TORPA-461559 format. One line per field, with one value per atom (N, C-alpha, C): x, y, z. Coordinates in Angstrom, 1 decimal, decimal comma. Layout:
! residues N
px = [X;...]
py = [Y;...]
pz = [Z;...]
***
This chain:
! residues 285
px = [2,1;3,6;4,2;5,1;5,8;6,8;6,7;7,7;8,8;9,9;11,0;10,6;9,7;9,2;8,5;7,6;6,9;7,8;8,8;9,8;10,5;11,0;11,7;10,8;9,5;8,6;8,4;8,3;8,1;9,3;10,5;11,7;12,2;12,0;12,6;11,6;10,3;9,3;9,2;8,0;7,7;8,5;8,9;9,7;11,0;11,6;12,9;12,9;11,7;11,6;12,1;11,8;12,2;13,7;14,4;15,8;16,4;15,8;16,3;16,2;15,0;14,8;15,8;16,1;17,1;18,5;18,8;20,1;20,1;18,9;18,9;18,4;18,0;17,6;16,1;15,4;14,0;13,5;12,2;11,7;11,6;11,4;11,2;12,2;13,1;14,0;13,4;13,8;13,3;13,4;14,5;14,7;13,6;13,0;11,9;10,7;10,6;9,5;9,8;11,0;11,4;10,7;10,3;9,8;10,9;10,8;11,9;11,4;12,0;11,6;12,7;12,4;13,4;13,1;14,1;13,9;13,3;12,4;11,8;12,7;13,8;14,8;15,6;15,6;16,2;15,3;14,0;13,0;12,8;13,6;13,5;12,1;11,6;10,3;10,2;11,2;11,3;10,0;9,4;8,2;7,0;6,9;5,8;5,0;3,7;2,9;3,2;3,7;4,1;5,1;5,8;6,9;6,4;5,2;4,7;4,5;4,0;3,8;5,2;6,1;7,5;8,1;8,0;8,5;7,9;6,6;6,0;6,5;6,7;7,2;8,6;9,4;10,8;11,0;9,9;9,9;10,0;9,7;9,7;8,4;8,4;7,1;6,7;7,7;7,4;8,3;8,0;8,8;9,0;10,3;10,6;10,3;9,3;8,8;9,4;9,8;10,3;9,2;9,4;8,5;9,2;8,5;9,0;8,1;8,6;7,8;7,1;7,6;7,1;6,9;6,1;5,9;4,5;4,1;2,7;2,3;3,3;3,0;3,4;3,7;4,2;3,3;3,8;3,0;2,6;3,2;2,8;1,4;0,9;-0,4;-1,3;-2,2;-2,9;-3,7;-4,2;-5,0;-4,1;-2,8;-1,9;-1,7;-1,9;-1,6;-2,4;-3,7;-4,6;-4,2;-3,7;-3,3;-2,2;-1,2;-0,1;-0,6;-1,5;-2,0;-2,8;-3,6;-4,3;-3,4;-2,4;-1,5;-0,7;-0,3;0,3;-0,6;-1,9;-2,9;-3,1;-3,3;-3,5;-2,4;-1,1;0,0;0,3;-0,4;-0,2;1,1;1,7;2,9;2,6;3,6;3,4;4,3;3,9;4,7;5,6;6,9;7,7;8,1;8,3;8,7;8,8;8,9;9,2;10,6;11,0;12,4;12,3;12,9;13,0;14,4;14,6;16,0;16,5;15,5;15,9;16,8;16,7;17,5;19,0;19,4;20,9;21,4;20,6;20,9;20,5;19,4;18,9;18,7;19,8;19,9;18,9;18,5;17,7;18,3;19,6;20,2;20,1;20,2;20,3;19,2;18,3;17,2;16,0;15,5;14,4;13,1;12,9;11,7;11,7;12,9;13,0;12,2;12,1;11,3;9,8;9,4;8,0;7,8;8,8;8,7;8,5;9,3;9,2;7,8;7,4;6,1;5,0;5,0;4,0;4,2;5,4;5,6;5,1;5,2;4,6;3,1;2,4;1,0;0,7;1,5;1,3;1,4;2,4;2,5;1,3;0,7;-0,5;-1,6;-1,8;-2,9;-2,7;-1,4;-1,1;-0,7;-0,8;-0,5;0,9;1,9;3,3;4,0;4,9;5,3;6,7;7,4;8,7;9,1;10,0;10,6;12,1;12,8;14,3;14,6;15,4;15,9;17,4;17,8;19,2;20,1;21,4;22,4;23,7;23,6;24,7;24,8;25,8;26,0;26,2;25,4;25,4;25,0;24,3;23,8;24,7;25,8;26,7;27,1;26,7;27,0;28,3;29,0;30,4;31,3;31,0;31,8;31,6;30,3;29,9;29,5;30,5;30,2;29,4;29,6;28,9;27,4;27,0;25,5;24,9;25,7;25,1;24,3;24,7;23,9;22,6;22,6;21,4;20,4;21,0;20,2;19,5;20,3;19,7;18,6;18,8;17,8;16,5;16,7;15,5;14,8;15,5;14,9;14,2;14,7;14,1;12,7;12,5;11,2;10,3;10,9;10,1;9,7;10,6;10,4;9,1;8,7;7,4;6,2;6,3;5,2;5,1;6,3;6,4;5,9;6,4;6,1;4,6;4,0;2,5;1,7;2,2;1,6;2,1;3,0;3,6;4,3;5,1;5,9;7,3;8,2;9,6;10,3;11,3;12,2;13,5;13,9;15,1;16,2;17,3;18,5;19,4;19,8;20,8;22,0;23,2;24,3;25,6;26,7;28,0;28,6;27,8;28,2;28,4;29,3;29,5;28,3;28,2;27,1;27,3;28,5;28,7;28,3;28,6;28,3;26,8;26,2;24,7;24,0;24,5;24,0;24,0;25,1;25,3;24,3;24,1;23,2;21,8;21,4;20,0;19,8;20,8;20,7;20,5;21,2;21,1;19,7;19,0;17,7;16,7;16,9;16,1;14,7;14,5;13,2;13,2;12,3;12,1;11,7;11,2;10,8;11,9;13,2;14,3;15,1;15,3;16,0;17,0;17,6;18,7;18,2;18,5;18,3;19,7;19,9;21,3;21,6;22,7;23,1;24,4;24,4;25,7;26,8;26,5;27,6;28,2;27,3;27,9;28,8;28,4;29,3;30,5;30,4;31,6;32,6;32,0;32,9;33,7;33,1;33,8;34,7;34,8;35,7;35,2;33,9;33,4;33,2;33,2;32,9;31,4;30,8;29,4;28,7;29,3;28,6;28,6;29,6;29,6;28,6;28,5;27,6;26,2;25,9;24,5;24,1;25,1;24,8;24,6;25,5;25,3;24,0;23,6;22,4;21,2;21,3;20,2;19,8;20,8;20,5;19,7;19,9;19,1;17,8;17,5;16,3;16,3;17,4;17,5;17,6;17,7;17,7;16,2;15,9;14,5;14,2;15,2;15,1;16,5;16,7;18,1;18,1;19,2;19,5;20,5;20,2;21,2;21,7;23,0;23,5;25,0;25,3;26,7;26,8;28,0;28,2;28,3;29,1;29,3;29,1;28,4;28,2;26,7;26,3;25,1;25,3;24,2;24,2;24,9;25,8;26,4;27,7;28,0;29,1;30,3;30,0;31,0;31,6;32,1;32,9;32,1;30,8;29,9;29,4;29,6;29,1;27,6;26,7;25,3;24,7;25,3;24,9;25,2;26,3;26,6;25,8;25,5;24,6;23,3;22,7;21,4;21,5;22,6;22,8;22,8;23,5;23,6;22,3;21,5;20,2;19,3;19,4;18,6;18,9;20,2;20,7;20,2;20,0;19,5;17,9;17,3;15,9;15,3;16,0;15,5;14,2;13,1;11,8;11,4;12,1;11,6;11,9;12,0;12,2;13,6;13,9;15,2;15,0;15,6;15,4;16,6;16,4;17,6;17,8;19,0;19,4;20,6;20,5;21,6;21,9;23,2;23,5;23,1;23,4;23,1;24,4;24,3;25,4;24,7;25,0;24,4;22,9;22,1;20,6;20,0;19,4;19,0;17,8;17,0;15,9;16,4;17,3;17,9;18,7;19,3;20,1;19,2;18,0;17,2;16,4;16,1;15,5;16,5;17,8;18,8;19,0;18,9;19,0;17,8;16,6;15,5;15,6;16,1;16,2;17,3;18,4;19,5;18,9;18,2;17,7;16,7;15,8;14,9;15,6;16,6;17,3;18,1;18,6;19,3;18,4;17,2;16,3;15,4;15,6;14,9;13,5;13,3;11,9;11,8]
py = [-1,0;-1,0;-1,6;-2,6;-3,2;-2,2;-1,9;-1,0;-1,8;-1,1;-1,8;-2,6;-2,0;-2,7;-4,0;-3,9;-5,1;-6,2;-5,7;-6,7;-7,4;-6,6;-7,3;-8,2;-7,9;-8,8;-10,1;-9,9;-11,1;-12,0;-11,3;-12,1;-12,7;-12,0;-12,5;-13,0;-12,7;-13,1;-12,0;-11,9;-10,8;-10,9;-12,1;-12,2;-11,5;-11,5;-10,9;-9,5;-9,0;-7,8;-6,6;-6,6;-5,4;-5,3;-6,5;-6,5;-6,0;-6,5;-6,2;-4,7;-4,1;-2,7;-1,9;-2,4;-1,7;-1,6;-2,7;-2,8;-1,8;-1,7;-0,9;0,5;0,8;2,1;2,2;2,5;2,5;4,0;4,1;5,5;6,2;5,5;6,1;5,4;6,1;5,5;5,2;4,2;3,9;5,0;5,8;6,9;7,9;8,0;9,0;8,7;7,5;7,1;7,3;7,6;7,8;9,1;9,1;10,3;10,8;12,1;12,8;13,3;12,8;13,2;13,8;14,2;14,8;14,4;14,3;14,0;15,2;14,9;16,0;16,8;16,2;16,9;17,9;17,8;18,8;19,9;19,8;20,8;21,6;21,4;22,0;21,7;20,5;20,1;18,6;18,2;16,8;16,3;15,3;14,7;15,6;16,6;17,5;17,5;17,6;17,6;18,8;19,9;21,0;20,8;19,6;19,3;19,2;18,7;18,5;19,8;20,8;22,0;22,7;22,5;23,0;22,3;20,9;20,1;20,5;20,7;21,1;22,4;23,4;24,7;24,6;23,7;23,6;22,7;22,1;21,3;19,8;19,3;17,8;17,2;15,9;15,2;14,3;14,2;13,4;13,7;13,2;13,4;12,1;11,9;10,9;11,4;10,8;11,4;10,6;11,4;10,8;10,3;9,0;8,4;8,7;9,5;9,9;9,3;8,5;7,9;8,8;10,1;11,0;12,4;13,3;14,6;14,8;16,1;16,4;15,9;15,8;15,3;13,9;13,2;11,8;10,9;10,1;9,1;7,9;7,9;6,9;7,2;8,4;8,9;8,6;7,6;7,2;8,3;9,2;10,3;11,2;11,2;12,0;11,4;10,1;9,5;10,0;10,2;10,8;12,2;12,9;14,3;14,4;13,5;13,5;13,1;12,2;11,8;12,9;13,6;14,7;15,9;16,1;17,2;16,9;15,7;15,3;15,4;15,0;15,1;16,6;17,4;18,9;19,5;19,1;19,7;19,1;18,0;17,3;16,6;16,1;15,3;14,0;13,1;11,7;11,5;10,6;10,1;9,0;9,3;8,4;7,2;7,4;6,4;7,0;6,2;6,7;6,4;7,0;6,8;6,9;5,9;6,0;6,5;7,8;8,3;8,3;8,3;8,2;7,0;6,0;4,8;5,0;6,1;6,4;6,6;7,2;7,5;6,4;5,8;4,7;3,5;2,7;1,6;0,5;-0,1;-1,2;-2,4;-2,5;-3,7;-3,6;-2,4;-2,3;-1,5;-1,0;-0,2;-1,1;-1,4;-2,3;-1,8;-0,5;0,1;0,0;-0,2;0,0;-1,0;-2,2;-3,2;-2,8;-2,2;-1,7;-0,5;0,3;1,4;0,9;-0,1;-0,7;-1,3;-2,1;-2,7;-1,7;-0,6;0,4;1,2;1,4;2,0;1,2;-0,1;-1,0;-0,7;-0,7;-0,4;1,0;1,9;3,3;3,2;2,5;2,3;1,7;0,7;0,1;1,2;1,9;2,9;4,1;4,4;5,5;5,1;3,8;3,3;3,7;3,4;3,7;2,3;2,0;0,7;0,4;1,4;1,0;2,1;1,6;2,5;2,2;3,3;3,3;3,0;1,9;1,6;1,9;3,0;3,4;2,8;2,6;2,1;2,9;4,2;5,1;5,6;6,4;6,9;5,8;5,9;4,8;3,4;3,4;2,2;1,6;2,2;1,8;0,4;-0,5;-1,9;-2,3;-1,3;-1,6;-1,2;-0,2;0,2;-0,7;-1,1;-2,0;-3,4;-4,2;-5,4;-6,4;-6,2;-7,1;-6,8;-5,7;-5,5;-6,3;-6,8;-7,4;-8,7;-9,6;-10,7;-10,3;-9,2;-8,7;-8,1;-7,4;-6,8;-8,0;-9,0;-10,1;-10,7;-10,9;-11,6;-10,7;-9,4;-8,6;-8,4;-8,3;-8,2;-9,5;-10,7;-11,9;-12,0;-11,3;-11,2;-10,2;-9,1;-8,0;-8,3;-9,0;-9,2;-9,9;-11,0;-11,6;-10,7;-9,7;-8,7;-7,8;-7,4;-6,5;-7,3;-8,5;-9,4;-9,6;-9,9;-10,2;-9,0;-7,8;-6,6;-6,0;-6,8;-6,4;-5,1;-4,9;-3,8;-4,1;-3,1;-3,4;-2,6;-3,3;-2,7;-2,5;-1,3;-1,0;-0,6;-1,4;-1,2;-0,2;0,9;1,8;1,8;1,5;1,4;1,6;1,5;1,6;0,3;-0,8;-2,1;-2,1;-2,9;-3,0;-3,9;-3,9;-4,7;-6,1;-6,6;-8,1;-8,4;-7,5;-7,8;-7,6;-6,7;-6,6;-7,8;-8,4;-9,7;-10,7;-10,8;-11,8;-11,5;-10,3;-9,9;-10,3;-9,9;-10,2;-11,7;-12,4;-13,9;-14,5;-13,9;-14,5;-14,2;-13,1;-12,8;-13,7;-13,9;-14,8;-14,4;-13,1;-12,6;-11,6;-11,7;-10,8;-9,4;-9,3;-8,0;-7,1;-7,7;-6,9;-6,5;-5,2;-4,8;-3,7;-3,1;-2,1;-0,7;0,3;1,7;2,1;2,4;2,7;4,2;4,6;6,0;6,1;6,8;6,8;7,5;8,6;9,4;8,6;7,9;7,1;6,0;5,4;4,3;4,9;6,0;6,6;7,0;7,5;7,9;6,7;5,5;4,3;3,7;4,4;4,0;2,7;2,4;1,3;1,7;0,7;0,9;1,0;2,2;2,3;1,7;1,7;1,2;-0,3;-1,0;-2,4;-2,7;-1,9;-2,2;-2,1;-1,1;-1,0;-2,1;-2,6;-3,8;-5,0;-5,2;-6,4;-6,5;-5,3;-5,3;-5,2;-4,4;-4,3;-5,5;-6,3;-7,6;-8,5;-8,4;-9,2;-8,5;-7,4;-6,6;-6,2;-5,8;-5,5;-4,0;-3,1;-1,7;-1,2;-0,9;-0,5;0,9;1,8;3,2;3,7;4,9;5,5;6,9;7,3;8,7;9,2;10,3;11,1;12,2;12,2;13,0;13,4;14,7;15,1;15,8;15,7;16,2;17,7;18,3;19,8;20,5;19,8;20,4;20,2;20,9;20,7;19,4;18,7;17,6;17,9;17,1;17,4;18,2;18,7;19,6;18,9;17,7;16,9;15,9;14,8;13,8;12,6;12,6;11,5;11,7;10,7;10,7;10,3;11,2;10,9;10,4;10,8;10,3;8,8;8,3;6,9;6,2;6,9;6,3;6,0;6,9;6,7;5,5;5,5;4,4;3,1;3,0;1,7;1,3;2,3;2,0;1,5;2,1;1,7;0,2;0,0;-1,3;-2,5;-2,2;-3,2;-3,1;-2,2;-2,1;-1,5;-0,5;0,1;0,9;0,6;1,3;2,4;2,8;3,6;5,1;5,6;7,0;7,4;8,6;9,3;10,3;10,0;10,9;11,7;13,0;14,0;14,1;14,0;14,2;15,2;16,1;17,0;17,9;17,9;18,6;20,1;20,8;22,2;23,1;24,2;25,2;26,6;27,3;28,6;28,4;29,2;29,1;27,7;27,1;25,8;25,6;26,6;26,6;26,6;27,6;27,7;26,4;25,9;24,6;23,5;23,3;22,2;22,5;23,7;24,0;23,6;23,9;23,5;22,0;21,3;19,9;19,2;19,7;19,2;19,4;20,6;20,8;20,0;19,7;18,9;17,5;16,9;15,5;15,5;16,4;16,5;16,4;17,3;17,3;15,9;15,4;14,1;13,0;13,0;11,9;12,2;13,4;13,7;14,2;15,0;15,5;17,0]
pz = [-42,2;-42,4;-41,1;-41,3;-40,1;-39,5;-38,3;-37,6;-37,1;-36,7;-36,1;-34,8;-34,0;-32,8;-33,2;-34,2;-34,6;-35,1;-35,9;-36,4;-35,3;-34,3;-33,2;-32,4;-32,3;-31,5;-32,3;-33,6;-34,4;-34,5;-34,7;-34,8;-33,5;-32,4;-31,2;-30,2;-30,4;-29,4;-28,4;-27,8;-26,9;-25,6;-25,3;-24,1;-24,1;-25,4;-25,5;-26,2;-26,5;-27,3;-26,5;-25,2;-24,4;-24,3;-24,2;-24,1;-25,5;-26,5;-27,9;-28,1;-27,7;-27,9;-27,1;-25,9;-25,1;-25,8;-26,5;-27,2;-28,4;-29,1;-30,3;-30,0;-28,8;-28,5;-28,5;-27,4;-27,3;-27,4;-27,7;-27,9;-26,5;-25,4;-24,1;-23,1;-22,6;-21,7;-20,3;-19,7;-18,4;-17,4;-17,5;-16,5;-16,6;-17,8;-17,9;-17,1;-16,6;-15,7;-14,3;-13,9;-12,5;-12,0;-10,7;-10,1;-9,2;-8,9;-8,2;-6,8;-5,8;-4,4;-3,6;-2,4;-1,5;-0,1;0,7;2,2;2,9;3,8;4,5;5,4;5,9;6,7;5,8;4,5;3,7;3,3;3,8;3,6;4,8;5,8;7,1;7,7;7,5;7,9;8,3;9,1;9,5;10,2;9,6;10,2;10,3;9,3;9,4;8,1;8,2;7,0;6,0;6,6;5,8;4,7;4,8;3,9;2,5;2,3;0,9;0,1;0,7;0,0;-0,3;0,6;0,3;-0,9;-0,9;-1,9;-3,3;-3,3;-4,6;-5,1;-4,2;-4,5;-5,1;-4,6;-5,1;-6,3;-6,7;-8,0;-7,8;-6,7;-6,4;-6,5;-6,8;-6,9;-5,7;-4,8;-3,6;-2,5;-1,3;-0,1;0,6;1,1;2,0;3,4;4,1;5,3;6,5;7,5;8,8;9,7;10,0;11,1;12,4;13,2;14,5;15,6;16,5;17,5;18,5;18,6;19,5;18,9;19,5;19,1;18,5;18,4;18,0;16,6;15,7;14,3;14,1;15,2;15,1;14,4;13,5;12,8;13,7;14,9;15,9;16,4;16,2;16,5;15,3;15,4;14,2;13,5;14,3;13,6;12,7;13,0;12,2;10,8;10,6;9,4;8,2;8,5;7,5;7,2;8,2;8,0;7,0;7,1;6,1;4,7;4,6;3,3;2,7;3,5;2,9;2,5;3,3;3,0;1,7;1,5;0,3;-0,9;-0,7;-1,8;-2,1;-1,1;-1,3;-2,1;-1,8;-2,5;-3,9;-4,1;-5,4;-5,6;-4,4;-4,4;-3,7;-3,8;-3,2;-2,0;-1,2;-0,1;-0,7;-1,0;-1,7;-0,8;0,5;1,4;2,8;3,8;5,2;5,6;6,7;7,2;8,7;9,4;10,9;11,3;11,0;11,2;12,6;13,6;15,0;15,3;14,5;14,8;14,5;14,0;13,9;15,3;16,2;17,6;18,5;18,2;19,1;18,2;18,1;17,1;17,2;16,1;16,1;17,0;16,9;17,5;19,0;19,6;21,1;21,8;21,0;21,6;21,7;23,0;23,1;22,4;22,4;21,7;20,2;19,6;18,2;17,4;17,8;17,0;17,0;18,1;18,2;17,3;17,1;16,2;14,8;14,4;13,1;12,8;13,8;13,7;13,5;14,3;14,1;12,8;12,4;11,1;9,9;10,0;9,0;8,9;10,1;10,1;9,6;9,9;9,3;7,8;7,2;5,8;5,2;5,9;5,4;5,3;6,3;6,4;5,4;5,1;4,3;2,8;2,6;1,2;0,8;1,7;1,4;1,4;0,4;0,2;0,9;1,4;2,0;3,1;4,0;5,0;5,0;5,1;5,2;6,7;6,9;8,2;8,2;8,9;8,8;9,8;9,4;10,3;10,3;10,8;10,9;12,3;12,6;13,9;14,9;16,0;17,0;16,5;15,4;14,8;13,7;13,4;12,3;12,5;11,6;11,7;11,0;10,4;10,0;11,2;11,9;13,0;14,2;14,4;15,5;14,9;14,5;13,8;14,7;16,0;17,0;16,9;16,3;16,2;15,1;14,1;13,0;13,3;14,2;14,5;15,2;15,9;16,6;15,6;14,6;13,5;12,7;12,4;11,7;12,5;13,7;14,6;14,6;14,8;14,9;13,5;12,4;11,1;10,7;11,2;11,0;11,6;12,7;13,4;12,7;12,2;11,6;10,1;9,4;8,0;7,7;8,4;8,1;8,2;9,2;9,4;8,1;7,7;6,5;5,3;5,2;4,0;3,9;5,0;5,1;4,6;4,8;4,4;3,1;2,5;1,2;1,3;2,4;2,6;2,6;2,4;2,3;3,4;4,1;5,0;4,3;4,0;3,2;4,1;4,1;4,9;4,2;5,0;4,5;5,4;4,9;5,8;5,0;5,7;5,0;4,6;4,7;4,2;2,7;2,2;0,8;0,2;-1,1;-1,7;-1,4;-1,4;-1,1;0,3;1,3;2,6;2,9;2,1;2,2;1,7;0,6;0,1;1,2;1,9;3,0;4,1;4,5;5,5;5,1;3,9;3,5;3,4;2,9;2,8;4,2;5,2;6,6;7,1;6,7;7,2;6,4;5,1;4,4;4,1;3,7;3,4;2,2;1,3;0,2;0,6;1,9;2,4;2,8;2,8;3,2;1,9;1,7;0,5;0,9;-0,1;0,2;-0,2;0,7;0,3;-0,1;-1,4;-1,8;-1,9;-1,3;-1,3;-2,0;-3,1;-4,0;-3,3;-2,5;-1,8;-0,7;0,1;1,2;0,7;-0,4;-0,9;-1,6;-2,2;-2,8;-1,7;-0,6;0,5;1,1;0,9;1,4;0,3;-0,8;-1,9;-2,5;-2,5;-3,2;-4,7;-5,5;-7,0;-7,0;-7,0;-6,9;-8,1;-9,3;-10,5;-10,4;-10,0;-9,8;-8,7;-7,6;-6,5;-7,0;-7,8;-8,2;-9,2;-10,0;-10,8;-10,0;-9,0;-8,1;-7,4;-6,8;-6,1;-7,0;-8,1;-9,0;-9,8;-10,1;-10,8;-10,0;-8,7;-7,7;-7,3;-7,9;-7,6;-6,1;-5,6;-4,2;-3,9;-5,0;-4,7;-4,6;-3,4;-3,1;-3,5;-3,1;-3,5;-3,4;-3,9;-4,0;-3,7;-2,9;-2,7;-3,7;-4,3;-5,1;-4,1;-3,8;-2,8;-3,1;-2,7;-2,6;-1,2;-0,6;0,7;0,8;-0,1;0,0;-1,3;-2,2;-3,5;-4,0;-4,9;-5,6;-6,4;-6,7;-7,6;-9,0;-9,4;-10,7;-10,5;-9,3;-9,1;-8,4;-7,9;-7,2;-8,1;-7,5;-8,3;-8,7;-8,4;-8,8;-10,2;-11,1;-12,4;-12,5;-12,3;-12,2;-13,5;-14,6;-15,9;-16,0;-15,5;-15,5;-14,4;-13,3;-12,3;-12,9;-13,7;-14,4;-15,4;-16,1;-17,1;-16,4;-15,3;-14,6;-14,0;-13,4;-12,9;-14,0;-15,2;-16,3;-16,7;-16,7;-17,1;-16,3;-15,0;-14,1;-13,9;-14,7;-14,6;-13,4;-12,8;-11,6;-11,9;-11,2;-11,6;-10,7;-9,7;-8,6;-8,6;-7,4;-7,2;-7,2;-7,5;-7,2;-6,1;-5,0;-3,8;-3,5;-3,6;-3,4;-1,9;-1,4;0,0;0,1;1,1;1,3;0,1;-0,3;-1,6;-1,6;-0,5;-0,5;-0,4;-1,1;-1,0;-0,9;0,2;0,4;0,7;0,0;0,3;0,0;1,0;0,9;-0,1;-0,2;-1,2;-2,6;-2,9;-4,2;-4,6;-3,6;-3,8;-4,2;-3,5;-3,9;-5,2;-5,5;-6,8;-7,9;-7,7;-8,7;-8,8;-7,6;-7,6;-8,4;-8,1;-8,8;-10,3;-10,7;-12,1;-12,8;-12,0;-12,5;-12,8;-11,8;-12,0;-13,1;-13,2;-14,3;-15,7;-15,8;-17,1;-17,3;-16,2;-16,3;-16,8;-16,4;-16,8;-17,9;-18,5;-19,7;-19,5;-18,5;-18,2;-18,4]
***
């Protein structure tokens, strides 16, 4: 018997079948394939292998791990990299991505050591089989507040992008820049290794149209990973329409992780359990 799926493939050809099925409703939504992670700093385990066991306990499938240039658990120490990989394996969760959070205080633009951190982090990603790192631009590194930093950021990322690209790794920029300005920044760098780490709360706080932004960036396949976040509420209790966020991400074919950040009220463990359950229900898991 010819099924609806077979009919669409015959009538429209396999190239267009996926789009047609999306229009008519498919059996499995894209969002059901997303994995749910959490930042290690929200597990009270910044840059520590213990973060994976805590994430598993609270209902998450992965952790965004902090790359810290110094300290006993630093990923700059090569022997520690296998420890993180083994800890993740033992807990049954994944390393969703890395993040060099220190660069909020010691910016890429003006800190001489920062390019070295990124280069070493790329090598860590190779050894740990992680595909991307969040490069943040907040605090002292805010490139909306310090516009004079932008040419320096472009210059440094132009040097770092080929290293990342050669190793098939992504440097994901997170900032307060609008989608249109991010497109200009990435165009100036000129590398497919540079993408955007999108944070719905940060953009909402800047009064951007987050749904338009996700469409603009998503259609160019520039959303590398995304933070689901509220500042003073649990997910789903603030003013962000996360149902529409998911619909927009599906529309642009976002294939990756949903990473929970912040969004705690009262007991942080109970908050993150609630957030994990909220996202699971949202994506139909």
